[in-house]
Each structure stands twice: as structure tokens, then as C-alpha cells.
N, C-alpha and C positions, 0 to 999 in steps of 0.2 A: 836524543831529545832535542839537542841543539839544531840538528839538521831538520827535524820536523817543524820546529818553531820558525826557522829561517824560511823553509818552504811555504809555510802558512802565510808569512808576511808578504810573500811574493805571489800568492795565489796558486801555488803548485800543490796538488794533492799528494799525500803520502799513502793514501788508501782510498778505495772506492767500493760502493755497494751495488753490484749488478742486480740484486734483489733485496727485499726488506730484511731478510734473515741471513744475508751473506755479506761479509766484508773481506776484501782482497787487499793485501799489502802491496805497495809499489816497491820494486827493488831500489835500494839506495843508489845504485849506479845510474838508474833512470832519473831519479830526483836530481842528482849532481849534474847530469848532462843537460837537463831542462833548465836548471838554474844558470848554468854557464851560457846557454842560449839567450837568457835574459840579462846577461852581463853581470852575474853574481858568482863569485868564486867560492865553491864549496868542495874543492878538490882534496883538501886535507883537513884534519881536525882543527888545526890552527887557523886555516882559511875560513872554516865555518864559524869559529869564535869571533874572528875579526869582522866578517860580513854580518853576523848576527848583531854584534855590538853596534855597528854602523846603522843597521836597519832599525834597531830599537831606539837608538838615539834620535834618529830622524823622525820616527813615529811620535816620540814624546814631545819633541820640540815643534812639530808641525802645527800651525794654526788652522790650516785648511787641507782637505784631501786634494789630490790633483784635479779632480772634477767635481763640481757641484751641480745638481739638477734642481731646478725650480719648475714645478708643474703649475701652470696658471690656475688660480682658483683653489689651490690646495695649500696646506700648511707648509711653511718653509722647512728645509732640511735642518736637522739638529745641529749640524756643523755651523750653520749661520746663527741660529738663535743662541748657541752656547758660547759665542765669542765674548771676550771680556768687556765689561762696561767701559765706555770711552773709546772703543775701537772705531776707526774710520774705514770705510769701504770706498774704493774707487772702481767704477765699472766702465771699462772702455768698450763701447758698442762695436759690433762687427760692421763692416761696410767700408767703402772707399773713403780715405781721409780720416778715419776715426783715430789714428795714432798721432796725427800731426798737431792738433791743438794742444795748448799747455794743459797739464793735468790740473783738475779742479777737485777740491774736497770740501766738505762741510766740516767746520771745526768740531772736535770732540769735546764739547762743553756741557754735555749732559750725560746721565748714566747710561742711556741707551746708545748702541752703536749708531753712527750717522752714516748716511749713504749719499754718494754723489753718482748720478748716472750721466756719463759723458757721451754725447753723440758725435756724429761726424762733423758737426759745426762747432764742437767744443762747449756747447751750452748744456746745462742740466735741465731735467724736466721729467714729467710723468711718462707712463707707458704710452705708446702710440696706438692708433686705431686697431692695428693688427692684433696686438696682445689683448686689447680690451674685448675685441670680438671673440677671441678664442677662449676667453675665460668663462667661468660659470657664475660670475657675480663678483662682489667685492671679496678679495682674497683674505682669508683669516690669518693675517700677518700682523706683526707689531706695528705700532704707529710710525716708527722710524723707517719702515721699509717702503721704498718707491719702486714699484714694479717696472723692471726694464721691458723693452719690447721683446717679442720672440726672436730668438737667435742664439748664436754661440759667441759669447763675449769673453773678455779677459777681466778677471777680478783681482784686485790688489787690496790687501788689508794691512793696516798698521795698528797694533795694539799698544796700550800704554807701556812704557818701558823700552820701546824701540823694537819689539818683536814684529816681524812682518812676514808676509807670505803672498804668493800669487798663484793663480790657477785658472782653470776654465770654468765658466758659468754657462750652462745650457738652460735656456728658458724655453719651455715647450708647452704646447697645448696638452690637455690631459688625455686626449684620445686621437688616434688616427681617424681620418674620414670613414664613414660607414657607406656601404653600397646604397645607392639611392632607394632601391626597393629590392625585394626578392627577385631573383632572375636566374636564367639558365644560359649556358653557352657551351662552346666546343673547346676541347683540349686537343692540341695537335702538335706534332713535331714538324716544324715548317718545311724542313728539307724533304720530308716524305710526301708532301702534297704537290704533285706536279700538275700543271695545266698544259693545254695544247701549245702554249707559248713559252713554257719554261725552257731553260737551257740545261736540262739534265737533273735539276732538283728544284724544289719549291723555293720561291723567292718572295720579296716584299710586295711585288705586284700581285702575286697570288694571295698573299695575306690580306691585302687591301680588298681584293675581290671577294674572298671568303667572308670578310667582315661585312662588306656591303650587301652581299647576297643573303647571308644568314640573319643579319639584322632586319632587313626589309621583308624577307620571305618567311622566316621562322621565328621572328620576334626575339632573336637571341640578344642577350645583353652584353656578351663579351666573347672574346676568343683568346684562349691562353696558349702561348707558344713556349718552346724550349728556349734556353739561353741563346741569344744571338751574338754572344761575345766573340771577339776576334780570336781565331784559332792560331796555334803554332804551326807554321808551314813545315811540311816534312815530306818524306818520300817512303811511305805515304803519310799524309797528314792524319793525326789522330782524329777520328770522326766524332769522338765524344764531345758534346757541347758543354760538358761539365768539367773540362780540364783545359781552359782557354789560356791564351797568351795574355790577354787583357780582358778584365771585366768592365773596364771603364769605357772602352770603345767597341763598336759593333764590327762585324766582319763584312767586308764589301762583297764577299761571295754571294750574299743575299740580295745584291742589287738586281733590279729588273732593268736590263741595259736599255731597252727601247724607250723607257720612260724618262731617261735623262734628257733634258732639253737640248743639249748639244749634239745628241745622237743624230738627229735629222740633218745636221749640217756637216757631217763627216764627208770629206771629199773623196776619200779612197773607198768608194762604194763596193768595188769588186772584192777587196779583202774583207770588208764587213759582211758582204753577202756570203762569202765562203765560210766565215765564222758562224753565221747564223745557220747555214746548212749543216755544218759539223755539229752544232748544238742540237739541231733537230734529229740528227742521226743518233746522237748520244741519248736523247730522251727516248727515242724509239727502242734502243736496246734495253732501257729500263722498263718501259711500259709494255713492250711486246716480245722481248726476247729473253727475259729472265735475268738480265744483268742487274747488279747491285748499283746503288747510287755511288758515283765516283766523284767525290768532292774535288780531288786534284785535277781531274780532267775538266770539270766544270770551271774551276778557277783559271786554268790555263787559257781556255777560250775567252772567258770574261776579261782576264787581264789584258789579252791582246786587243780586245775591243775597247777597253778603257784607255789603253795607250793611244788609240786612234781618236777617241772622243776627247781626250785631253788636249789634242792639237787644235781643237776648235776654240777660238778666243771667247772668253766670257763676255756677255753684254755688260754695259755699265752697271745695270741693276744687279745682275748676277755677281759681278766682281765685288760690288759693295757688300752683298750678302755674304760672300765667301770671306771677305776681310773681317766682317763682324764676327763670323763664326771662329776665325782664328784668334781674334782678340778675346772672345768669351772663353775659349778652351785653354788658352795660354800655354804654360809650360807643360802641362800634362799631355796635350796633343803633340807638342813638339817632340817630347821624349818618345811618345809612342811611335810617331812617324819616323824618327831617327832610328829606333830599334828595328823597324821594318826595313829601312834602307840598309842598315848594317847587316841584318839577317840575310839579305839578298847577296851580300858580298862575302860574308864569313860563316853562314850557317845559322840555324835557328836556336842554338843554345849558347847564350852569352858567356857561359863558363869556359867555352872553348875558343873564344875570340882572343886576339892579341891582348896581352896583359893591360895595356893602356886603355883599351876600349871597354874593359869590363867595368870601369867606373864612369857613370854618366856625366860626372862633373870634372873629368880630367882634361888636361891640355890636349891629349891625343884625341879625345872624343870631340872636343870643341873644333879641332882642326878637321876631323872627319865630317862634322856637321856642315862645315863650309864646302868641303869637296863634294858632298852628296846632296847639296841643296836642292838640286832638281828632283832627286828621288824622294827627298823629304817632302817637298811640295806635292808630289804625286800622291803620296800616302795621306797627306793632310786633305787633299782634294777628295780622295776616296771616302774618308771619314765624313766629310761634309755632305757628299752625295748620299751616303747611306743614312745619315741623320735626316736628310730631307725626305727620303722615302719612308723612314720610320714615322715621321710626322704625318706623311700622307696616309699611311695605313690607319693611324689613330683617327685622323680626320674622316676617313671613309667610314669607319665604324660609327663615330658619333653622328655623322650626316645620315646614316641609315637608321638612326633612332636608338642605338645602343646606349644603355645607361652607363656602362663602364668603358667599353671599347677593348683595346688590346691589353692583355695581362702579360707583362714581361717577367722573365725568370732570372733570378740572381744565383749563380753558382756559388758553392761554398768556398772556393779558392781558385788559385791560378797555377799554371805550369811553372815549375821552378826555373826553367830556362827561358821563359817568355818576357814580354815587354814590361809588365807590371813588376815582376820580380827584379828586373834589371833597374828600372827607373826608381823604384822605391826600396832599394836594398836595406836601408836603415830600418824600415818598418817591418821587415820580415825576420823571423827567427831562423837563423842559419843552422843547417844540420838537423832540422826538425821537419816532420811531415804530419799532416792531419789525417786522422783515421777514426776507428771505432774500436772499443774494447770487445773482448769475447762476449758472446751472448748465446741465447738458445738457438739462434739461426746460423751462427758462424763461430765455432769454438776457437778458431785461430785469430779472431779479430780481423780488422781491416786496416790497410795502409793505402790511402788514396793518392799519395805522392804529391800533395799540395802543401807548400810551406805556409805556416800560420803567421798572421800578423802578431807583432809583439804588443800586448796590452799596454805596457808602460810607454812605449813610443807613441802609440795612438793617443793616449791621454796627454802626453807632453806636447803633441802637435795640435791639440784642440780637435782631435779626430778629423783632421783635414783630409787624409786619404779616403776615409769612410764617407765623409760628407760629399766629396767630389764624385765618388762612385755612385752614391745614391742620386745626386742631382742629375748625373748623366743618364741613368736608367729611367728616372721618373719624368724626364723632360717630355717624352711622348708616350707615356703610359697612363692608362686608366686605372691600373692596379699593378702591384709588384708582388710576385711570389718569391719567397726567400727559401732556398733549398736548405735543409737541415737548420731550421731557425733556432734550434737549441744552441747553435754556435754563438749566438749573441750572449749567452750566459757562460758557457765553457766549451772547450774543445779538447779532444783526445790527441795529445802530442806523442809522436813516436820518434825517438832518437834514430838518426841515420845508422844503418847497420844492425838494428835490433828488430826483432819480430814485433808485430802489433800487440802481442800479449804483454810486452814489457814497456808499454807506454803509460801515460798518466794524464789526468785532467789538469788543464790550466784555465783559470777563471778570467773572464772579462769583467769590467765594471758594467754589469747588465743594465743598471739604471741609466748610465750615460749612453750606452749603445741604443737602448730603447728610446731615450729622449731625442737623440739625433735622428733616428728613424722616423719617429712620429712628427718631429718638426719638419723634416724634408717632405714627408708625405702630405702634411697639412699645406705646405707651400705649393705643392704640385696639385693638390686636390685629388690625390690618388688613394685608393684602397690598398691595404697591405694584408697579405696572407702568408702564413708560414707553413712549411712542410714539417709537421711535428709528429711523424709516424715513428714507431719503434720505441726504444727505451727513452723515456723522458724524465728528467730529474723532477722530484716533487716540487710543486709550486711554480714551475715554468709555465705551464698552460694557463694557470690562473693569472700570472703576471702579464702574459701576453694579452689575455682577454681583457684585463683591466685597462690596458692601453689601446684597445680597439683593434688589435692584430688578430685577424681570423686564423683559425686552425684548418687542418685538412682531415676530413673524416672519410675513410674508405669503407664501403659497405661490408666487405668480407671480414674486416677486423673489428667491426663494432658489435661487441657482445657484452653481456652483463658479467664482466670478469670478476667483479667483487661479489657476485651472488651466484646465480644459476649457471652462468657460462653460456646461456642460450643467446640467440640473436637479440640485440638491443631493440626494444620497442621504439618505433619512429618518434613518438612524442618525448622520448628521453634523450634524444640526440641534442647536442648543443646547437644553439642558434648561430653563434659566431664561427661559422666554418664554411669552407667549400666542401660540399658533399659530392662524392663521386663513387663510381663502382670500381674503377681501376685507375692505374697510372702508367706512365711509360716504363716503370721498373717492374711491373706486375703483369701477369697473364691477361690477355684480352678476355672479355666476359664470355665469348663463345668458347674460347679454349678452356676456361675454368669450368663451364657447364659440361663440356664433353670429356674433360680429363686429358685433353691433348697436351696441356702444359706439363703434366706429370710424365707422359711418355717422351716428350721432348727432352726433359731434364734427364730421363733415364738414358736416352741415346747418347747424351753428352757426358755421362758419368758423374752427374751432379747430385744424385740421390744419396742420402745417408742411411736409408733403410731399403730392404728388398722391394722390388717394383710392386708386388701384389699388396704389400702392407701400405705403401704410399697411395696406390689407387683406391684401396678400401677406405683409408682415412679421408682422402679427398672426396670420394663419392658420398661418404657419410656427412661430411660438412656441407656439401652442396645440397644434398637431399633435405637436410634440416632447414636450410634457408628456403628451398622451394616449398616445403610443407608449410612453413610459416607464412610465406607469401600467399599461398592458397587459402589459409585460414583467414587472412586479412581481406580476401576477395580481390587480390591484385593479380591473380594468374588465371583468368577465365579461359585462356587458351589450353590449359592443361599442362601438367609437369613434363610431358614428353615433347613439348614444342619449344625448340631452342630459341627461335626468334621471339616467341611469346614470352619466354623467360627473360630475355634481354629487355623487353619492354616492361616486364613486371618489376625488375629491380629498379628501373628508373621511376616507375609509379611509386615505389616505396620511398625513394629519395624525396619525392614531392610531398609525401606525408610528414616528413621531418620539418622542423622549423628552420633548417639551414638557410642562411641568407643567399648563398650562391650554390647552384647545382651544375656540375660539370659533366658533359658527355664526351667520353673518349672517342674521337672521331672514327677510328677504325671499328669501334663497336657498332656504329651506325650502319656499317656495311657487312658485319659478320666476320671481319678479319680475325684469323686465329693466331697470328704470329705476334710475339712481343717485339717491341722496338728495341728493347735492351734486355739482356738476360744476365743479371748480376752473377759474378763468379766466372764469367767466360771472357776470353780475349779473341783468339783466332778461331775458336771452336764454333762461334755463332756470329752472323753478320750484324752485330750491334750498330745501331744508328745509321744503317745503310739501306733500309727497306722502304719501298714506296707503300703508301696506303693501298690495300687490296680488298677484294670482296671475299666471300666465304669460300670460294674455290681457289683463292690465292692469286687471282688475276689482278694486276695493278689497275687502279681506277684514277682517272684524271679528275680535276676539279669540275670540269664541265659534266662528266659522267656522274660524279657524286651528286651534283645539284639536281640531277634528274632521276636519281636512284630510288625506285619504289620502296626498298627496304628502309632507307634513311627516312623517307617521308612518313612511313608507317610508325617508325620509332618517335619521330618528332611530333606526331599527333598527340602523344602523351602529354606534351607540354602546352598544348593549346588550352585556352580556358574551357572548362567543362561544357559550357553551353554551346561552344563552337565545334566540338569534336564528337564523332560517333562513338557509341559505346563499343568497347572491344568485344569481338565475337569471332565466330568461325571464319568469316570472310577475311579477317586480318591475320590468319595463322601463317606461320612461316614453316621452315623445314623441321622435321623431327630430328633430334640428336640421339646418338646411341648412348645407352647406359654404360658406365665405366666400371661396374663391379667386375672383379676378376671371376 
């Protein structure tokens, strides 16, 4: 009982419910290990008693929780309104200079708590224009409350009798920005989209071009890409964009070299021309000779080119812009660049570095910083150049008339040996990994090998790492997709050395995590969407929707699970979502229609039932959807027409009220191969395939823009008065039935 109570006080679950009628107990050893990672000793019965006594004493005496959230225009949190009469509150506003003026308070000479809002100039006053505009009218708050401006502030309270407390106060608008209008766009893994000018993989120049073309020609409102986070260099580098070194900074492998202003002034043209020729050869092997995308080969060529580009002096204006960027990014960029420089010398896992270098604040690390100053500056320069091309891609989309522009993707975590885990060691739970509990799809659970943030450290820091991460990603984003958005509420922690089945849930302060997210999205004017597929805790989707965070709805999963189990009628879909037919982790639509995805998984030994049973179940599911589409009049081409069926499922999405409709770019060409096949490592070329047509031939951006099949699909999205009615002349290829 003592261990359970102690765990509950620290947000650690001692049981969980994979379904409504099932409860699974968490092993005591797991609970003890997770508490230890949170700095709580529960290793012996005596330690449990002492830790519990300390935690309960702290809870009883605490005037405030570590973080308070005020949503503008909504009632104040109970923790504020329940403060004792005569309490004074001192709010130090965020911003430069806010801590320097003397503290000011309104005397507690009345029964209501008094509030002093202290700004950067030391004066007190009402909310600024930003908070007034974000609210929904006069807040239903006590007369003593003076609404602070939007932001993450420090709150100090002193109650009669000398009791005092301090914490973080997050003041946020009630909802994240909404998409300006209903719209459609492409979903693409950027590396997979090569153009005639690419250096072996898709880059930010290709992204800008895709956005400009699709916005102007197809009236697309957005392009969603995979995470562009900095990868951990290796031999080979892990190609997964969801296991990065840093989520805060982008990977310079995505740079379009020729677009760098200094490129044209490189004096060693011979070497540069040789590198360009090697890059053309590399692209040719991918596009015409069946080779996989080789990220390491691409980076080696680009690195050499960037070393030459760096020798070109910056113009005064460019130098000033670079210095501004360094000042804006501060310590976070310096740490990231230093990790990159140290990784060049000592390898890409900081756990194996000389002991003194494992601490980013040690004397040895400070000395290395000076010795490696040139390499640190090189990696800072790369971050600046990449930031500029990210801005260019977003600008290209908006200039083309896109309502949203580029939708960036936030991975759920980082590599344990990478830059973020090194620079922010105190913020991560050591000896823990994020994963997923056992479910109907994976009886063994999942261990993703990503260390989780410690909720207590995040709260104590005023969510500084989280805020910095969001600001960096949102700087040049029209929208942000959050992978496994349920992680804002709780994450499955797996102790090192244990199987995923022996993990447990650890909760975050979801109110605070959501408030910071909504606040930063509001400041950036960006839409937020979450990947909320799979098992979702009750109430999570409702909480996200209440704050304007869109969900993700995938056609094949949308059924009336609470009733008939049949395909969910389009009018019953939620409005607040990105609606799509498939994702990067699922079969392409052509593969699902043909059953190719089942035979692929059979060849790789991934099926849990005999092949004939899997094929029958899959064909039954597909046939039910096709029959439903036919009844709705969305499949005039007939159920045996594969290309017509691809168009039909997108017609269906347009019948739903979804605010955003996404087209998986490979679907527009009939590509049958998944970009990622969960549950595989070396068995399948995850994250290394170029976009291809129905025959498996890679397709460049230029060829894609002229592809008849793509244009036939995108006719579906034209206003009805501007497009021809579907008929026999738009039929595609017939696909084989997959019944055994």
C-alpha cells in the first residue's frame, strides 16, 4: 500500500487497463526502478516509508502546485482561488530584464488575495494587448485578479503566518489557431522525393519547389513532411527520422547546396564540380539502377561542399544575420554544435567519450570547446544555413497561396547517445526508455530506445527545454504534427534491461504541457495536430479538441466501433482532424487494395496467422469499404478499378467535415511499397526508398508534376464546377482480387 501511494504521488502507475474490462498490475520492481529514475528511493520498506512521509508532508504544506495554468477568458484554477485570505501574489513576467527590478507587492489589507504583476520595467499593470486579443471577453475571475499577459511567468505567494511558495504560471489562450479554411495537401517523406538537381535524396530546395508547384497548380494548402531533426551520425547512420540526435535543430543533410549564397563564390570550382558530378551519379543509382537512398554517401558529398562554401567570407549583411542567429539560439545551439564537434573526434555516443567530456558543464568540456572552436563554428553555420532554407520553403508555400504551408513533424523522443540527451542530461530519466505496452497488435509491447523527459524537472525549469523545442520547430512552420501526441499526458517507461511488458505509465502535467503548446502555437500563428492513433486513454482526444489540437483520422481505422463495426459514415467523422487514407507507417492505398501488403509481411515472417487467413480477412475488410463507397456513389469506375478506388477513398474524405485532408504522395502515383514497415530492421529498407510509380520505378519531382495519374487523382479536389464527372475515360488499371 505504501509503495502504491508513493507511486501515485509521483505520477507512476501501479496498474493499467489495456481495455475497459482488463486491469494489469505493474511489477513492484518496475515501480521501484521508475521511482529511482525520478530521484525517489523506494528500494527498501524503510526507504518507502521515509520517501512517502516526505512526499505527503510536502503535499500538505504546499501552497501551490509546481505549475499553474490560466486559460484566458476561463475561470481561474482552484489552486489560486483557494489561497487563504490576505495572501499576496507576486508575478514576475517572462522577458529580458524581468528579474532585475525590485520586487513589488500590493499589501494584503483586505480579505481577498492581492496581486502584483511585475513587468520587465518593474511596474505593475493590467494585461497587454496580446492577452486581451487572445481572450474571449472579460474573464470570469475575482475582482482582485489582474490578468497577466500571455507567457510563462514566475509566481510567488506569501500567505498570512509566513507560509510562502513559488512556481510557474502559464497564461495561455484557450485554443491553438485553426486552419484558415478546409484544405488539402500532400504528405511526403522529404528524403524520398528526389528532383533532377538533388544530391541523392530529397532536400529543402525540393520541398520549396513542391510547395510552390502544388500550391499554384493544385490549390494545395499544405505539405506535411517527416521530422527533419538532426540525426546521430553513424556507420551507417540510422535512417529513421524518429530517432534523432536533436529535435531542437534540423539536419544539414537537407540543405540544397546550390541555393547557399556563398556557393557561387567558391574559388575551388574543380573540386566543387567533381562533387556535383559524384552527386549526380549517386542520384542516378537511386533513380535508375535500383539503389537505396544512402544518407551517409549524400552527407559525405555535402559535407565536403560545405567545407568549401564556408571558406567564402560572409558579406557584412550576412555576417550580421549570422550573429543575430547565434544570439537568438544561445546556449542551446552552442551545446548542439559542440556535441557535433566532439562526435567527430570521439564518436557519436557521448557515453563512450572520455569521462570529463560526458558532462557538458565540466572543465574538460570547456577546454575542448576552446580547442574545437573552429568546428563548433562550422556546425553553428550549418544550423543557420538550414534554418534559412526552412524559412525559404515556408515562404515559397505561402507565396504560392497555401493557407498553411509546411507542416513539420515532432518526433516523440531522441537518441540516448545524441546531442539533446548529452546537453540536457538532468532533464532525462536515466536508465529508462519510452515504448508502448502490449496490445492486440503487439503482444510483446514496444521499446523505442528513447529516454523520456522527467516531468518533475520539466516543471521545475518552467518547461524551458520543451518551450525551446517548440519555438525552434514552429519558427518556420505553418503547422506542427506531434507524433504520439498522447505522450503529452503519459508515456510508457521501460526500465533498462527489462522487456516492454514490464514497463509502466508515468504521467505528465497534461494541463501545463498543453498550455505551453497552445501558447507557442499562438505566438507562431501555427496549427497543431496530433497523431492519436491506436490505444488512447479516455478523455485525451476530448482534452486535445478542447484546446484546438487536431487529431489524425485514417480511413481504414474509422469504423463504428461502439455499434455495428461497419465503416463510419462520413458525416460522423470529427471535424477537428487531418483526414487521410494512409500514413508512412501503413501500407500504401494501392498495396492495401491489392493485398500486396499482406504478402510482403508474409515474406518477412511478420504474420501471426496463416497466409490464407490473413488474405481472407484483409480482402473482406477491403471489399466492405469498396461496397460502401459504391453505395455512396463514390466509385463510378467500378470495384475492380484500382486507380478508381484510390480516387474513391479520397472522394470519401471530402465528404467528411475534416478541416484538413492529406494525400500520401506515393498514393498519387500508385506506389505499392511502404516507406516504413514496423517490426522490421534489416529485413526491409525502411526510410530509404524513393517515391515510385505503380511498377516500382522511381519518379523525380519533375516527372511527378507531369504524371497523368497524379493529375487524375487531384481532379477530385477541384471545385465541383471546375472538374469533369468521373467516368470511363478516367479509369486506371484493374487490380487482382486477393481472395485465396
